[in-house]
C-alpha positions in Angstrom: -18.1 7.3 119.5 -18.0 10.1 121.4 -14.3 10.6 121.3 -14.8 9.7 118.0 -17.0 12.3 117.1 -14.8 14.6 119.1 -11.9 14.3 116.9 -13.9 14.4 114.0 -15.1 17.6 114.6 -11.2 19.1 116.0 -9.8 17.1 112.5 -9.2 20.9 110.9 -7.2 22.5 113.6 -5.5 18.9 114.3 -4.2 18.2 111.2 -2.8 22.0 110.8 -0.4 21.9 113.2 1.3 19.9 110.6 1.5 21.9 108.3 2.4 24.9 111.1 3.6 23.8 113.7 3.3 27.1 116.8 3.1 26.7 120.0 1.5 29.0 122.5 3.8 27.3 125.2 6.5 29.9 125.7 3.5 32.7 126.0 2.2 30.5 128.6 5.4 29.9 130.1 5.9 34.0 130.5 2.5 34.9 131.5 3.5 32.1 134.7 6.1 34.3 135.2 3.7 37.4 135.9 2.0 35.7 137.7 4.7 34.4 140.8 6.3 37.8 140.1 2.3 39.2 140.8 2.4 37.2 143.8 5.7 38.0 144.9 5.3 41.5 144.9 2.4 41.8 146.6 1.8 45.1 148.7 4.8 47.2 146.7 3.3 50.3 145.7 6.4 50.9 142.8 4.2 50.3 139.9 6.9 51.1 137.7 9.6 49.1 139.0 6.9 46.3 138.6 7.2 47.0 134.9 10.5 46.9 134.7 10.7 43.7 135.9 8.4 42.5 133.3 11.1 43.3 130.8 13.4 42.0 132.5 11.9 38.6 132.0 12.7 38.3 128.5 16.4 39.0 129.4 16.5 36.6 132.3 18.3 33.3 132.1 16.7 31.5 135.3 13.4 30.4 135.9 12.1 31.8 139.2 11.2 31.0 142.4 9.0 31.4 145.1 
């Protein structure tokens, strides 16, 4: 009953995805890469270099490791 009520409550959003299949997956992936970069750059003082590294994420063809 509880699951059925939950699905009924979100029915509009669930069915709307089939009309407009938009996902936030790429944005979440970019946010995760920025968080990893922040952890790797802990202690650095050059904020401008950090900003350049964030902008370079979109051009990178590799995944961060760390």
